[in-house]
N, CA and C atoms of all chains as a GROMACS GRO file, in nm:
protein
  504
    1UNK      N    1   0.948   1.273  -1.809
    1UNK     CA    2   0.905   1.157  -1.882
    1UNK      C    3   0.827   0.985  -1.800
    2UNK      N    4   0.860   1.023  -1.693
    2UNK     CA    5   0.779   0.904  -1.611
    2UNK      C    6   0.635   0.966  -1.619
    3UNK      N    7   0.607   1.060  -1.639
    3UNK     CA    8   0.441   1.094  -1.560
    3UNK      C    9   0.355   1.080  -1.700
    4UNK      N   10   0.474   1.107  -1.825
    4UNK     CA   11   0.374   1.037  -1.943
    4UNK      C   12   0.322   0.912  -1.955
    5UNK      N   13   0.375   0.787  -1.832
    5UNK     CA   14   0.390   0.675  -1.819
    5UNK      C   15   0.193   0.690  -1.723
    6UNK      N   16   0.191   0.749  -1.693
    6UNK     CA   17   0.009   0.767  -1.670
    6UNK      C   18  -0.014   0.788  -1.757
    7UNK      N   19  -0.104   0.680  -1.772
    7UNK     CA   20  -0.235   0.617  -1.877
    7UNK      C   21  -0.391   0.731  -1.841
    8UNK      N   22  -0.422   0.755  -1.732
    8UNK     CA   23  -0.507   0.813  -1.651
    8UNK      C   24  -0.520   0.837  -1.551
    9UNK      N   25  -0.562   0.945  -1.524
    9UNK     CA   26  -0.584   0.998  -1.379
    9UNK      C   27  -0.614   0.909  -1.264
   10UNK      N   28  -0.520   0.901  -1.167
   10UNK     CA   29  -0.517   0.826  -1.033
   10UNK      C   30  -0.694   0.811  -0.987
   11UNK      N   31  -0.732   0.699  -0.972
   11UNK     CA   32  -0.899   0.714  -0.922
   11UNK      C   33  -0.906   0.741  -0.739
   12UNK      N   34  -0.768   0.684  -0.709
   12UNK     CA   35  -0.731   0.641  -0.611
   12UNK      C   36  -0.626   0.736  -0.470
   13UNK      N   37  -0.538   0.800  -0.551
   13UNK     CA   38  -0.457   0.889  -0.462
   13UNK      C   39  -0.541   1.000  -0.399
   14UNK      N   40  -0.511   1.001  -0.312
   14UNK     CA   41  -0.561   1.101  -0.182
   14UNK      C   42  -0.703   1.137  -0.203
   15UNK      N   43  -0.798   0.985  -0.200
   15UNK     CA   44  -0.940   0.983  -0.173
   15UNK      C   45  -0.977   0.903  -0.055
   16UNK      N   46  -1.027   1.054   0.017
   16UNK     CA   47  -1.048   0.959   0.215
   16UNK      C   48  -1.169   0.910   0.174
   17UNK      N   49  -1.221   0.848   0.294
   17UNK     CA   50  -1.329   0.772   0.311
   17UNK      C   51  -1.434   0.856   0.317
   18UNK      N   52  -1.511   0.789   0.248
   18UNK     CA   53  -1.670   0.877   0.241
   18UNK      C   54  -1.681   0.954   0.404
   19UNK      N   55  -1.743   1.032   0.426
   19UNK     CA   56  -1.780   1.101   0.551
   19UNK      C   57  -1.701   1.169   0.605
   20UNK      N   58  -1.501   1.136   0.560
   20UNK     CA   59  -1.409   1.119   0.676
   20UNK      C   60  -1.323   1.295   0.573
   21UNK      N   61  -1.389   1.328   0.488
   21UNK     CA   62  -1.307   1.432   0.410
   21UNK      C   63  -1.279   1.561   0.472
   22UNK      N   64  -1.327   1.541   0.638
   22UNK     CA   65  -1.296   1.718   0.748
   22UNK      C   66  -1.149   1.654   0.777
   23UNK      N   67  -1.136   1.520   0.733
   23UNK     CA   68  -1.018   1.480   0.877
   23UNK      C   69  -0.892   1.493   0.795
   24UNK      N   70  -0.757   1.529   0.844
   24UNK     CA   71  -0.638   1.472   0.748
   24UNK      C   72  -0.620   1.328   0.819
   25UNK      N   73  -0.554   1.232   0.706
   25UNK     CA   74  -0.547   1.064   0.762
   25UNK      C   75  -0.435   1.078   0.889
   26UNK      N   76  -0.364   1.144   0.898
   26UNK     CA   77  -0.296   1.161   1.077
   26UNK      C   78  -0.415   1.176   1.182
   27UNK      N   79  -0.514   1.251   1.187
   27UNK     CA   80  -0.621   1.308   1.251
   27UNK      C   81  -0.681   1.163   1.252
   28UNK      N   82  -0.726   1.128   1.132
   28UNK     CA   83  -0.809   0.998   1.148
   28UNK      C   84  -0.787   0.845   1.201
   29UNK      N   85  -0.626   0.827   1.200
   29UNK     CA   86  -0.596   0.726   1.233
   29UNK      C   87  -0.525   0.710   1.440
   30UNK      N   88  -0.522   0.897   1.442
   30UNK     CA   89  -0.536   0.896   1.612
   30UNK      C   90  -0.666   0.861   1.646
   31UNK      N   91  -0.766   0.933   1.561
   31UNK     CA   92  -0.897   0.893   1.632
   31UNK      C   93  -0.944   0.754   1.656
   32UNK      N   94  -0.903   0.678   1.556
   32UNK     CA   95  -0.923   0.584   1.514
   32UNK      C   96  -0.866   0.440   1.666
   33UNK      N   97  -0.734   0.521   1.626
   33UNK     CA   98  -0.669   0.466   1.802
   33UNK      C   99  -0.679   0.468   1.940
   34UNK      N  100  -0.796   0.602   1.874
   34UNK     CA  101  -0.809   0.550   2.066
   34UNK      C  102  -0.993   0.541   2.049
   35UNK      N  103  -1.029   0.500   1.933
   35UNK     CA  104  -1.149   0.431   1.942
   35UNK      C  105  -1.298   0.530   1.924
   36UNK      N  106  -1.192   0.651   1.840
   36UNK     CA  107  -1.353   0.727   1.808
   36UNK      C  108  -1.379   0.723   1.679
   37UNK      N  109  -1.322   0.642   1.597
   37UNK     CA  110  -1.355   0.595   1.469
   37UNK      C  111  -1.374   0.475   1.447
   38UNK      N  112  -1.432   0.388   1.445
   38UNK     CA  113  -1.462   0.237   1.385
   38UNK      C  114  -1.359   0.204   1.273
   39UNK      N  115  -1.230   0.181   1.273
   39UNK     CA  116  -1.184   0.138   1.110
   39UNK      C  117  -1.095   0.018   1.150
   40UNK      N  118  -1.145  -0.102   1.042
   40UNK     CA  119  -1.117  -0.255   1.077
   40UNK      C  120  -0.968  -0.233   1.039
   41UNK      N  121  -0.943  -0.161   0.973
   41UNK     CA  122  -0.802  -0.207   0.908
   41UNK      C  123  -0.685  -0.105   0.992
   42UNK      N  124  -0.766   0.000   1.099
   42UNK     CA  125  -0.660  -0.015   1.234
   42UNK      C  126  -0.654  -0.076   1.341
   43UNK      N  127  -0.596  -0.145   1.377
   43UNK     CA  128  -0.577  -0.220   1.484
   43UNK      C  129  -0.505  -0.131   1.606
   44UNK      N  130   0.672  -1.704   1.136
   44UNK     CA  131   0.716  -1.599   1.155
   44UNK      C  132   0.697  -1.553   1.279
   45UNK      N  133   0.786  -1.459   1.331
   45UNK     CA  134   0.775  -1.440   1.471
   45UNK      C  135   0.672  -1.293   1.483
   46UNK      N  136   0.641  -1.240   1.397
   46UNK     CA  137   0.561  -1.138   1.392
   46UNK      C  138   0.666  -0.998   1.419
   47UNK      N  139   0.798  -1.022   1.463
   47UNK     CA  140   0.896  -0.934   1.546
   47UNK      C  141   0.967  -0.857   1.446
   48UNK      N  142   0.887  -0.783   1.340
   48UNK     CA  143   0.987  -0.712   1.228
   48UNK      C  144   1.067  -0.603   1.320
   49UNK      N  145   1.203  -0.636   1.238
   49UNK     CA  146   1.283  -0.522   1.302
   49UNK      C  147   1.248  -0.433   1.196
   50UNK      N  148   1.251  -0.333   1.244
   50UNK     CA  149   1.227  -0.196   1.198
   50UNK      C  150   1.351  -0.090   1.165
   51UNK      N  151   1.411  -0.066   1.087
   51UNK     CA  152   1.492   0.008   1.078
   51UNK      C  153   1.509   0.176   1.152
   52UNK      N  154   1.606   0.216   1.124
   52UNK     CA  155   1.554   0.368   1.094
   52UNK      C  156   1.633   0.453   1.011
   53UNK      N  157   1.662   0.401   0.907
   53UNK     CA  158   1.764   0.442   0.770
   53UNK      C  159   1.722   0.336   0.689
   54UNK      N  160   1.709   0.350   0.573
   54UNK     CA  161   1.682   0.223   0.473
   54UNK      C  162   1.632   0.293   0.341
   55UNK      N  163   1.681   0.224   0.212
   55UNK     CA  164   1.609   0.243   0.097
   55UNK      C  165   1.484   0.222   0.060
   56UNK      N  166   1.432   0.123   0.146
   56UNK     CA  167   1.292   0.036   0.128
   56UNK      C  168   1.216   0.102   0.280
   57UNK      N  169   1.095   0.099   0.170
   57UNK     CA  170   0.919   0.148   0.278
   57UNK      C  171   0.865   0.033   0.221
   58UNK      N  172   0.764   0.028   0.336
   58UNK     CA  173   0.680  -0.091   0.376
   58UNK      C  174   0.544   0.003   0.330
   59UNK      N  175   0.436  -0.042   0.280
   59UNK     CA  176   0.303   0.003   0.292
   59UNK      C  177   0.232  -0.100   0.288
   60UNK      N  178   0.165  -0.152   0.477
   60UNK     CA  179   0.100  -0.279   0.447
   60UNK      C  180  -0.079  -0.246   0.395
   61UNK      N  181  -0.084  -0.377   0.308
   61UNK     CA  182  -0.229  -0.392   0.295
   61UNK      C  183  -0.251  -0.339   0.197
   62UNK      N  184  -0.194  -0.265   0.122
   62UNK     CA  185  -0.238  -0.121   0.056
   62UNK      C  186  -0.329  -0.193  -0.105
   63UNK      N  187  -0.252  -0.310  -0.116
   63UNK     CA  188  -0.331  -0.414  -0.273
   63UNK      C  189  -0.445  -0.527  -0.233
   64UNK      N  190  -0.569  -0.470  -0.270
   64UNK     CA  191  -0.676  -0.534  -0.202
   64UNK      C  192  -0.691  -0.640  -0.379
   65UNK      N  193  -0.646  -0.760  -0.330
   65UNK     CA  194  -0.681  -0.833  -0.478
   65UNK      C  195  -0.789  -0.897  -0.485
   66UNK      N  196  -0.865  -0.843  -0.614
   66UNK     CA  197  -1.059  -0.935  -0.582
   66UNK      C  198  -1.040  -1.032  -0.565
   67UNK      N  199  -0.966  -1.119  -0.676
   67UNK     CA  200  -0.948  -1.214  -0.684
   67UNK      C  201  -0.964  -1.291  -0.515
   68UNK      N  202  -0.901  -1.267  -0.402
   68UNK     CA  203  -0.914  -1.251  -0.239
   68UNK      C  204  -1.050  -1.253  -0.172
   69UNK      N  205  -1.159  -1.159  -0.282
   69UNK     CA  206  -1.239  -1.165  -0.201
   69UNK      C  207  -1.346  -1.300  -0.162
   70UNK      N  208  -1.406  -1.272  -0.056
   70UNK     CA  209  -1.444  -1.375   0.030
   70UNK      C  210  -1.613  -1.462  -0.085
   71UNK      N  211  -1.591  -1.521  -0.016
   71UNK     CA  212  -1.763  -1.588  -0.162
   71UNK      C  213  -1.888  -1.503  -0.062
   72UNK      N  214  -1.973  -1.542  -0.180
   72UNK     CA  215  -2.097  -1.494  -0.068
   72UNK      C  216  -2.153  -1.561  -0.017
   73UNK      N  217  -2.216  -1.521   0.075
   73UNK     CA  218  -2.351  -1.551   0.150
   73UNK      C  219  -2.401  -1.727   0.083
   74UNK      N  220  -2.404  -1.735  -0.065
   74UNK     CA  221  -2.478  -1.831  -0.109
   74UNK      C  222  -2.393  -1.890  -0.153
   75UNK      N  223  -2.280  -1.887  -0.178
   75UNK     CA  224  -2.187  -2.014  -0.177
   75UNK      C  225  -2.115  -1.958  -0.287
   76UNK      N  226  -2.193  -1.833  -0.388
   76UNK     CA  227  -2.076  -1.790  -0.500
   76UNK      C  228  -2.002  -1.763  -0.451
   77UNK      N  229  -1.856  -1.754  -0.589
   77UNK     CA  230  -1.722  -1.659  -0.569
   77UNK      C  231  -1.722  -1.547  -0.575
   78UNK      N  232  -1.687  -1.463  -0.464
   78UNK     CA  233  -1.690  -1.332  -0.432
   78UNK      C  234  -1.632  -1.243  -0.555
   79UNK      N  235  -1.540  -1.354  -0.643
   79UNK     CA  236  -1.510  -1.244  -0.733
   79UNK      C  237  -1.548  -1.284  -0.891
   80UNK      N  238  -1.594  -1.209  -0.980
   80UNK     CA  239  -1.651  -1.298  -1.085
   80UNK      C  240  -1.515  -1.226  -1.201
   81UNK      N  241  -1.444  -1.186  -1.210
   81UNK     CA  242  -1.333  -1.138  -1.266
   81UNK      C  243  -1.297  -1.211  -1.380
   82UNK      N  244  -1.272  -1.200  -1.476
   82UNK     CA  245  -1.123  -1.299  -1.590
   82UNK      C  246  -1.018  -1.306  -1.563
   83UNK      N  247  -0.947  -1.367  -1.572
   83UNK     CA  248  -0.795  -1.330  -1.520
   83UNK      C  249  -0.740  -1.278  -1.596
   84UNK      N  250  -0.763  -1.181  -1.712
   84UNK     CA  251  -0.740  -1.145  -1.808
   84UNK      C  252  -0.762  -0.993  -1.725
   85UNK      N  253  -0.908  -0.920  -1.664
   85UNK     CA  254  -0.897  -0.830  -1.592
   85UNK      C  255  -0.862  -0.863  -1.455
   86UNK      N  256  -0.807  -0.910  -1.407
   86UNK     CA  257  -0.745  -0.918  -1.255
   86UNK      C  258  -0.625  -0.838  -1.313
   87UNK      N  259  -0.548  -0.894  -1.419
   87UNK     CA  260  -0.415  -0.901  -1.430
   87UNK      C  261  -0.418  -0.690  -1.450
   88UNK      N  262  -0.528  -0.692  -1.527
   88UNK     CA  263  -0.500  -0.537  -1.567
   88UNK      C  264  -0.554  -0.439  -1.423
   89UNK      N  265  -0.632  -0.502  -1.362
   89UNK     CA  266  -0.652  -0.472  -1.205
   89UNK      C  267  -0.504  -0.426  -1.135
   90UNK      N  268  -0.468  -0.565  -1.156
   90UNK     CA  269  -0.286  -0.539  -1.145
   90UNK      C  270  -0.212  -0.446  -1.159
   91UNK      N  271  -0.202  -0.424  -1.346
   91UNK     CA  272  -0.080  -0.343  -1.367
   91UNK      C  273  -0.144  -0.230  -1.348
   92UNK      N  274  -0.240  -0.164  -1.300
   92UNK     CA  275  -0.338  -0.024  -1.343
   92UNK      C  276  -0.306   0.047  -1.192
   93UNK      N  277  -0.266  -0.064  -1.051
   93UNK     CA  278  -0.250  -0.006  -0.914
   93UNK      C  279  -0.078  -0.015  -0.968
   94UNK      N  280  -0.015  -0.127  -0.996
   94UNK     CA  281   0.107  -0.108  -0.992
   94UNK      C  282   0.173   0.062  -1.052
   95UNK      N  283   0.090   0.034  -1.175
   95UNK     CA  284   0.107   0.192  -1.253
   95UNK      C  285   0.108   0.315  -1.176
   96UNK      N  286  -0.019   0.278  -1.055
   96UNK     CA  287  -0.088   0.404  -0.996
   96UNK      C  288   0.015   0.440  -0.896
   97UNK      N  289   0.065   0.315  -0.838
   97UNK     CA  290   0.178   0.360  -0.703
   97UNK      C  291   0.307   0.380  -0.756
   98UNK      N  292   0.362   0.314  -0.898
   98UNK     CA  293   0.506   0.371  -0.891
   98UNK      C  294   0.543   0.463  -0.929
   99UNK      N  295   0.422   0.525  -1.067
   99UNK     CA  296   0.406   0.670  -1.091
   99UNK      C  297   0.446   0.755  -0.996
  100UNK      N  298   0.349   0.728  -0.904
  100UNK     CA  299   0.349   0.830  -0.802
  100UNK      C  300   0.466   0.868  -0.706
  101UNK      N  301   0.510   0.716  -0.664
  101UNK     CA  302   0.662   0.736  -0.560
  101UNK      C  303   0.774   0.804  -0.686
  102UNK      N  304   0.794   0.765  -0.807
  102UNK     CA  305   0.859   0.848  -0.895
  102UNK      C  306   0.854   0.979  -0.902
  103UNK      N  307   0.690   1.043  -0.915
  103UNK     CA  308   0.692   1.158  -0.931
  103UNK      C  309   0.732   1.261  -0.826
  104UNK      N  310   0.665   1.197  -0.692
  104UNK     CA  311   0.673   1.271  -0.540
  104UNK      C  312   0.822   1.279  -0.486
  105UNK      N  313   0.876   1.146  -0.482
  105UNK     CA  314   0.926   1.072  -0.409
  105UNK      C  315   1.064   1.078  -0.407
  106UNK      N  316   1.128   1.034  -0.542
  106UNK     CA  317   1.220   0.980  -0.592
  106UNK      C  318   1.256   0.884  -0.683
  107UNK      N  319   1.366   0.807  -0.718
  107UNK     CA  320   1.354   0.727  -0.830
  107UNK      C  321   1.352   0.552  -0.744
  108UNK      N  322   1.284   0.501  -0.805
  108UNK     CA  323   1.257   0.350  -0.711
  108UNK      C  324   1.338   0.296  -0.839
  109UNK      N  325   1.388   0.226  -0.754
  109UNK     CA  326   1.490   0.054  -0.774
  109UNK      C  327   1.420  -0.021  -0.822
  110UNK      N  328   1.318  -0.050  -0.740
  110UNK     CA  329   1.217  -0.208  -0.770
  110UNK      C  330   1.099  -0.125  -0.675
  111UNK      N  331   1.007  -0.238  -0.678
  111UNK     CA  332   0.895  -0.224  -0.629
  111UNK      C  333   0.818  -0.348  -0.645
  112UNK      N  334   0.780  -0.396  -0.496
  112UNK     CA  335   0.700  -0.556  -0.500
  112UNK      C  336   0.573  -0.494  -0.426
  113UNK      N  337   0.474  -0.576  -0.482
  113UNK     CA  338   0.317  -0.656  -0.398
  113UNK      C  339   0.338  -0.766  -0.356
  114UNK      N  340   0.322  -0.840  -0.198
  114UNK     CA  341   0.271  -0.929  -0.170
  114UNK      C  342   0.197  -0.959  -0.188
  115UNK      N  343   0.177  -1.156  -0.279
  115UNK     CA  344   0.077  -1.225  -0.271
  115UNK      C  345   0.075  -1.291  -0.138
  116UNK      N  346   0.135  -1.298  -0.081
  116UNK     CA  347   0.114  -1.418   0.024
  116UNK      C  348  -0.012  -1.369   0.115
  117UNK      N  349  -0.107  -1.497   0.199
  117UNK     CA  350  -0.222  -1.443   0.224
  117UNK      C  351  -0.225  -1.443   0.382
  118UNK      N  352  -0.077  -1.466   0.480
  118UNK     CA  353  -0.123  -1.384   0.544
  118UNK      C  354  -0.139  -1.247   0.611
  119UNK      N  355  -0.170  -1.269   0.686
  119UNK     CA  356  -0.269  -1.128   0.757
  119UNK      C  357  -0.151  -1.025   0.687
  120UNK      N  358  -0.060  -1.033   0.776
  120UNK     CA  359   0.100  -0.944   0.791
  120UNK      C  360   0.141  -0.884   0.652
  121UNK      N  361   0.131  -1.010   0.589
  121UNK     CA  362   0.180  -1.023   0.449
  121UNK      C  363   0.101  -0.922   0.349
  122UNK      N  364  -0.018  -0.982   0.319
  122UNK     CA  365  -0.169  -0.957   0.193
  122UNK      C  366  -0.116  -0.836   0.170
  123UNK      N  367  -0.148  -0.797   0.068
  123UNK     CA  368  -0.109  -0.683  -0.016
  123UNK      C  369  -0.021  -0.590   0.032
  124UNK      N  370   0.127  -0.615   0.056
  124UNK     CA  371   0.235  -0.564   0.117
  124UNK      C  372   0.279  -0.486   0.004
  125UNK      N  373   0.282  -0.394  -0.052
  125UNK     CA  374   0.386  -0.276  -0.114
  125UNK      C  375   0.543  -0.242  -0.040
  126UNK      N  376   0.616  -0.315  -0.112
  126UNK     CA  377   0.769  -0.290  -0.094
  126UNK      C  378   0.822  -0.182  -0.199
  127UNK      N  379   0.873  -0.089  -0.164
  127UNK     CA  380   0.954   0.012  -0.246
  127UNK      C  381   1.037   0.068  -0.237
  128UNK      N  382   1.148   0.039  -0.320
  128UNK     CA  383   1.271   0.030  -0.250
  128UNK      C  384   1.373   0.173  -0.373
  129UNK      N  385   1.360   0.270  -0.281
  129UNK     CA  386   1.449   0.376  -0.401
  129UNK      C  387   1.609   0.405  -0.390
  130UNK      N  388   1.643   0.478  -0.500
  130UNK     CA  389   1.764   0.455  -0.517
  130UNK      C  390   1.869   0.528  -0.412
  131UNK      N  391   1.778   0.637  -0.304
  131UNK     CA  392   1.847   0.659  -0.184
  131UNK      C  393   1.762   0.675  -0.066
  132UNK      N  394   1.835   0.651   0.061
  132UNK     CA  395   1.754   0.680   0.191
  132UNK      C  396   1.667   0.803   0.184
  133UNK      N  397   1.704   0.939   0.167
  133UNK     CA  398   1.628   1.062   0.170
  133UNK      C  399   1.516   1.018   0.083
  134UNK      N  400   1.510   0.972   0.035
  134UNK     CA  401   1.382   0.947  -0.082
  134UNK      C  402   1.247   0.879   0.021
  135UNK      N  403   1.314   0.726   0.072
  135UNK     CA  404   1.264   0.672   0.122
  135UNK      C  405   1.208   0.756   0.248
  136UNK      N  406   1.286   0.813   0.272
  136UNK     CA  407   1.261   0.903   0.465
  136UNK      C  408   1.168   0.990   0.405
  137UNK      N  409   1.115   1.033   0.280
  137UNK     CA  410   1.029   1.161   0.247
  137UNK      C  411   0.914   1.053   0.277
  138UNK      N  412   0.929   0.994   0.144
  138UNK     CA  413   0.807   0.895   0.160
  138UNK      C  414   0.729   0.846   0.278
  139UNK      N  415   0.804   0.826   0.333
  139UNK     CA  416   0.703   0.739   0.479
  139UNK      C  417   0.680   0.890   0.543
  140UNK      N  418   0.756   1.019   0.569
  140UNK     CA  419   0.663   1.118   0.652
  140UNK      C  420   0.555   1.170   0.581
  141UNK      N  421   0.571   1.158   0.409
  141UNK     CA  422   0.430   1.216   0.340
  141UNK      C  423   0.328   1.103   0.306
  142UNK      N  424   0.348   1.020   0.309
  142UNK     CA  425   0.233   0.925   0.283
  142UNK      C  426   0.224   0.906   0.415
  143UNK      N  427   0.274   0.920   0.531
  143UNK     CA  428   0.151   0.868   0.680
  143UNK      C  429   0.027   0.987   0.690
  144UNK      N  430   0.063   1.118   0.590
  144UNK     CA  431  -0.054   1.179   0.557
  144UNK      C  432  -0.103   1.161   0.452
  145UNK      N  433  -0.128   1.069   0.342
  145UNK     CA  434  -0.206   1.044   0.272
  145UNK      C  435  -0.338   0.980   0.242
  146UNK      N  436  -0.420   0.994   0.215
  146UNK     CA  437  -0.498   0.858   0.152
  146UNK      C  438  -0.489   0.811   0.042
  147UNK      N  439  -0.540   0.655   0.051
  147UNK     CA  440  -0.557   0.593  -0.068
  147UNK      C  441  -0.644   0.474  -0.060
  148UNK      N  442  -0.746   0.534  -0.188
  148UNK     CA  443  -0.866   0.445  -0.219
  148UNK      C  444  -0.919   0.379  -0.039
  149UNK      N  445  -1.001   0.507  -0.013
  149UNK     CA  446  -1.036   0.572   0.133
  149UNK      C  447  -0.962   0.479   0.276
  150UNK      N  448  -0.851   0.513   0.259
  150UNK     CA  449  -0.744   0.445   0.335
  150UNK      C  450  -0.641   0.514   0.411
  151UNK      N  451  -0.621   0.537   0.491
  151UNK     CA  452  -0.530   0.667   0.575
  151UNK      C  453  -0.400   0.526   0.549
  152UNK      N  454  -0.298   0.607   0.501
  152UNK     CA  455  -0.164   0.490   0.452
  152UNK      C  456  -0.092   0.486   0.613
  153UNK      N  457  -0.032   0.406   0.616
  153UNK     CA  458   0.038   0.387   0.704
  153UNK      C  459   0.160   0.310   0.640
  154UNK      N  460   0.256   0.420   0.617
  154UNK     CA  461   0.432   0.349   0.576
  154UNK      C  462   0.522   0.342   0.643
  155UNK      N  463   0.619   0.263   0.689
  155UNK     CA  464   0.766   0.232   0.724
  155UNK      C  465   0.841   0.176   0.653
  156UNK      N  466   0.936   0.209   0.717
  156UNK     CA  467   1.115   0.199   0.669
  156UNK      C  468   1.116   0.045   0.664
  157UNK      N  469   1.143  -0.031   0.567
  157UNK     CA  470   1.179  -0.213   0.582
  157UNK      C  471   1.332  -0.239   0.553
  158UNK      N  472   1.375  -0.327   0.674
  158UNK     CA  473   1.506  -0.383   0.602
  158UNK      C  474   1.517  -0.412   0.485
  159UNK      N  475   1.423  -0.522   0.416
  159UNK     CA  476   1.441  -0.530   0.328
  159UNK      C  477   1.527  -0.467   0.202
  160UNK      N  478   1.669  -0.541   0.165
  160UNK     CA  479   1.738  -0.499   0.046
  160UNK      C  480   1.709  -0.559  -0.074
  161UNK      N  481   1.732  -0.672  -0.055
  161UNK     CA  482   1.710  -0.768  -0.153
  161UNK      C  483   1.606  -0.847  -0.163
  162UNK      N  484   1.503  -0.842  -0.290
  162UNK     CA  485   1.369  -0.867  -0.227
  162UNK      C  486   1.396  -1.046  -0.288
  163UNK      N  487   1.498  -1.101  -0.365
  163UNK     CA  488   1.501  -1.221  -0.324
  163UNK      C  489   1.561  -1.336  -0.279
  164UNK      N  490   1.614  -1.236  -0.165
  164UNK     CA  491   1.624  -1.323  -0.045
  164UNK      C  492   1.546  -1.298   0.067
  165UNK      N  493   1.447  -1.152   0.042
  165UNK     CA  494   1.334  -1.146   0.195
  165UNK      C  495   1.288  -1.307   0.223
  166UNK      N  496   1.244  -1.362   0.318
  166UNK     CA  497   1.147  -1.440   0.349
  166UNK      C  498   1.117  -1.393   0.505
  167UNK      N  499   1.011  -1.438   0.541
  167UNK     CA  500   0.981  -1.439   0.682
  167UNK      C  501   1.006  -1.548   0.776
  168UNK      N  502   1.075  -1.523   0.839
  168UNK     CA  503   1.112  -1.630   0.948
  168UNK      C  504   1.019  -1.669   1.104
   0.00000   0.00000   0.00000
């Protein structure tokens, strides 16, 4: 029933940042944490 | 706020920081024009779409959602935070574990358990 609530396909879920499609989010966060990736959202 | 937030080991509620980027808060352009030109109606639609997107995904993947709130405070540690209270702790645990390895809008999600159980009583000390 709840699935019918979604009126259109999500544009946002599971969309990686451009250029990082080859990484998992966990890998991305680990690399950002050690400074291998500059991500302003991760401090 | 001391920013020394209590992080519980079990909870029905999860928190995803800075998930909603309200277009109304876009910074002004260098020439002084406002960063957001959306109408009030468009802003409301943007928020409604976001809320539906998150809510439906939570119910679909992780469990029954009792309540969900998006923080509109402008404080850096609060802005755009999404709080989701599930009907049980197992759903919250599963959500945190899986969301921490998912993307949303080009962002690697950081999810954690939150001590908030009553949103009407919640406030930063």
